[in-house]
N, C-alpha and C positions, 0 to 999 in steps of 0.2 A: 525555440522561443516559446515560453509557456502561455497558455491561453489568457491568463490574468496579468501578464507582464506588460508593463508600459514602455520597457526598453528592448530594442531589438538587439539580437546577438547574432554576429555574423563571423566569418573567418577573421575579421580584424581583432575581435576579442580573443578568439581561440588562439591566434598567432601571438598576440601580446601575453596571454596566459602562458604559453609554451615557451616563449623566449625568456620571459622573467623567472620561470620556475627552474630552469635547467641551465647550469653554468657551461655545457658544452656548445652552447649557441654563442657565436660572436655577434655582440650588439651592433657593431658597425656594419656587418654583412646583412644581418636580418632587418636592419632599419630599411634597406632598400625594398624588401618584400612588404613591410608594413606600409611604407608610403605608396607602393603600387596599389595595395588593397584600397588605401584611402582615396586615391585618385581614380580608381576604377569606378566611375559614376557616370550616368547618362545625362545628368543635368545638375545645376548648381545646388538645388535643394538636396539632392542625394549626397552630393559632395560635402555639403554641411553637415547632414546626419553622420556620414562617415567619421568626420572629425569629432563630432559629439560622442559617438561610440568610442573612439580611440581614447578620448580624454576620461571618459568614465572608466574604461578598462585600467588605465594608468593610475587614476585616483584610487581605485579599489585596491590595487596592489600596494599603493603607498599607505593606505589605511588599514587593510586587513592582512596584507602579506607579511612574511618573516623578513628578517633584515636582508637577506639576499635578494628576495623578490622586490622589496621596497626600493633597494639600491639600483637594481637593474632597470626598474621601471623609471626611476629618476634619471638614469643614463640615457634612455630613449628619448625623454624629453629633452635633455641637456644636448644631445647631438642634434636633434631637430633645430634648436634655437642656434647653437654655435655654428651650424653650417648654413644658416640664413634660410631655411625652408619656410615658405610663408603658408602658415596654417592658421589663419585668423581666428576661426571658431574654437580651435584647440587652445591657442594662446589666450583667449579671453574667456574661457569656461570659468565661472565663478567658483564652482566647487573645487575644481583641480587646484586653482590658484590659493584657495583657502587652505588646501592640504599641504601645498608647498610652503605656504606662509606659517602654518603650524609647525612644520618642520624646520624652517630656517629662522624664523622670528620669534614665534611663541615658545619653540622647544617644548612642544606638547608630547601627547601620547597617541599611540595608535588605538585601534578599536578595541584591543584587548586591555587597555589600561597601562601598557608597558611603555615606558620612555624610549624614545628613538636613542639608538647607540650614539655615543659622542662622535665616532669616526663618521657615521652617516650624516649627523648635523654639521661637522666641520666640512666635509667634503661638498655636501650640498650647498652650504653657505658660500664656500669659494667659487662654486660653479655659477651661482646666482650673481655674484659679484662680477664674474667674468661676462655674464650676459650683458651687464650694464656697459662694461667697457667696449664690448662688441658691438652693441647697437648704436652707441654714441659715435664709435668710429666709422661705422657704415652709414651714418645719417639716417638710422631707422628709428630713433628715439621719438620722433613725431609720427611715425607711421601707425595708423589705427590697426594693422594687422598684428603689430607687437605691443599694442597699448597695455594690455593686462600684464604681460611679461615684464615690460619696461617699468611700469609703476611698481611692481613688486621688487625688481631689483633696486630701485631707489629707496624703498623702505629698508631693504636688507643693508644697503650702503649706509644709511643714516644711523641704523643700530650699531653696525660695526664701528663707525666713527665715534659714536658715543661710548662704546666699550673701551676703545683705545684711549679716548680722553679720560675716562674714569680710572683706567688701569695706570695711567702715566704717573709717574713719581717725580718730585723735585729732583733736577739733575745736579745732585750734590755729591753723589758717591761715584768716585773715580772707577771703582771695579764694576759698576752697573753700566756706566757710560761707554765703556770700550766697545760693547757689542753693537752699538748703534753709530759709532763714529767711523769715518773713513781712516785708513792707516796714517798715522801721524808722519809729518814731515822731519820732525826732530829726530836726533839720534836716538836709538834704543838704548844707549849706554847711560850710566849715571853721571852726573855732573862732575867734572874734574875739580870743581871748587872744594868738594867735600868727599874725596875718594875713600877715606877710612870708614865712613858711616856705612857703606854697602859692602865693604870687602868680605864680610862673613856671612852675608845673605845674598845668595845668587838670584833669588826671586826680585829682591830690591834692585840689585845691580843691573839686571837686564830688564827691569820694569815689567816682569811677568805679573798679571793680576792675580790676586788671591781670590778664590771663588769660596763663598759660603754655601756648600753643597746642599744644605737644608733649604735655602732660598732658591737656589739656581736649578735644582733638579726638575721642578715643574716646568721652568722656562726651557730647559734642555729638551724635555719630552716634547713640548710643543714645536720647538724648532726641528727636531728629528721627525715629527708627524709632518710639518709643513714641507720639509725637504722631500720626503718620499711621495707626498701628494703632488708637488711640484714636478717631480721627475716623471711621475705617471701622466700628469697632465701634458707635459711637453711631448711625451712619446705618442700619446693619443692625438694630439694636434698634428704631429708630423704623419701619423698613420692615415688620418682622413684627408691629407692633401693629394691633389691630383698627381698622378705620376708624371715625373719630369719637371714639376714646378719647383724652383729653388726655394729653401725655407725662408730666405730674407725677403722674399716676395709676399710671404703670407703674414698678415698683420698679427693674427692669433698666435701662430707658431712663435713669432718673434717677441710677443709680450711674454709667452710662457718662458722663453728662453732667458730674458731679462730677469723674470721673477725667480727662475731656478739658480740663475748665477748669483743674485743677490742673497739668496738662502745658503748657498754653498759658501759664501764669504763667511757667514756666522758660523756655519760647521766648522770651517778651517780654524777660525779664531777659538772656538772651543777645543779642538783638537791640539792647539798650541799649548793650552794649559792643563788639559786633562790627559794624564799618562796611565791611569788605571782606574778601576772601579767599575760599577755597573753600566755606565753610559758609554764607555769606551768603544765596545764592539759595535753598539748601535750607531754611533756617530761615524765609525769607519765605514759600515755598511751603507748608511745614508749618504756619505761622500761618494762611494763607488756608484751608487745609483744615479746620482746627479751628474757624475763625470760621464757615465754611459749615455745619459740622455742628452747632455750638452754635446757630446761628441757626434751623436746622431744628427743633431741640428747642423753642426759644422759640415758634416759630410754631404748633408742635402744642400747646403749653401753653393756648393761648387757645381751643381747640375744646372742645366739651362732649359727653359721651357720654350719649345718651338713656337707657341703663340700665347697671347694673354688669356688666362682662364676666365671662363664665363661663370655667371651665377647659376646655381641649380634651382634657384628660387623662382616661383611664379606665383603671383597673387590671383590669377585668373582660374577659373575652372579649366582642367587640362583639356585641350582639344587636339585636333590632328595637327595643327600648326606648332604646337609646342612640344618641346622635348621633355619627357617626364624628368629626366636626370641630366641637367647640364652641370658643368663643372662650377665649383663655388667661386664667387667673386673674390679676387685677391689682386689689388693693385700692386705694381712693381714699386720698389723703393730701393734707393741707394744703400749699399752696405755701408754701415757705420764704420767710421775710422776707429781702429783699435788704438787705445791709450798706450802710451809707451810703458813697458814693464819696469819697475824699479827693482833691481836685483837685490837691494838691501832691505826691501819691504818684506818682513815675515808673514804678512798676510795677503800677499799678492797671489793671483791664480796660478802663476807659474810653479809655486811650491806644491810638490805632491807629498801626500802623507804615506 
């Protein structure tokens, strides 16, 4: 620490710098070391200053770091929030919140004047939206510990809703509607009242939508990006679960599963009508990634936990009576009944590409 420096620099800063600058460190594993350093305090004041130092180190990587450093710094923050670790000073640090707001809402630039990459903005935005869902589900939205993070997630959620409302078009084009509709109950074959009308046009005969690729290409790229992000998010949620806990008992993992499954339905619908071109390979790869992540969730659903998991979070200064790393809170839930599969449904999940 320099003589004229107002900020202390300890192993907390050096560890965060090391973890964010090298991709051979696993964020999930290194988070334990970072939390140990933060909680290694002799009193509440030192515990608060440790959190301030961590917040400053993360903010600097988001502001001054390259794309990899910025994303890995955000991942550290994301894991802390999504695991329910109670770090009230860090979550309410105004400068850190402003930097995350600039990344997810203002879509601003870093200290070098360069715009954040679209992938970083998209992934960070989805992560903050998941914070909102998690905090509400865990009744932490009124907690002063998570107040800053929660208020930020509300702002991001409102912006996302405005964007969706602005981007929505009148529901008049059948070819655009099919992506959002559930599989129709009616027959996929043409009406028998006018059989000659479709006999020379297989697309009309089997009601296969025609896509205007000049309009659909941007949408396809977004769906593919969302699918890959959903598969990664589901794997990460399963990875940080306590060993032996069934996936169905974890709210976050189950939410990620449903999100991934919904996106996969859209991927399958595109694969029904796209048989060639630049997007085919990416769609197939995205489907494979989603299937792999969904399969991992199903495999974990069959395991049994010997006892209900506990929360790793503690809002108090860590003392001898507290375990530094308790297991994350996760209530048990009944497995959802599977919907009957319609074998005639071309968009059902049982159809493999």
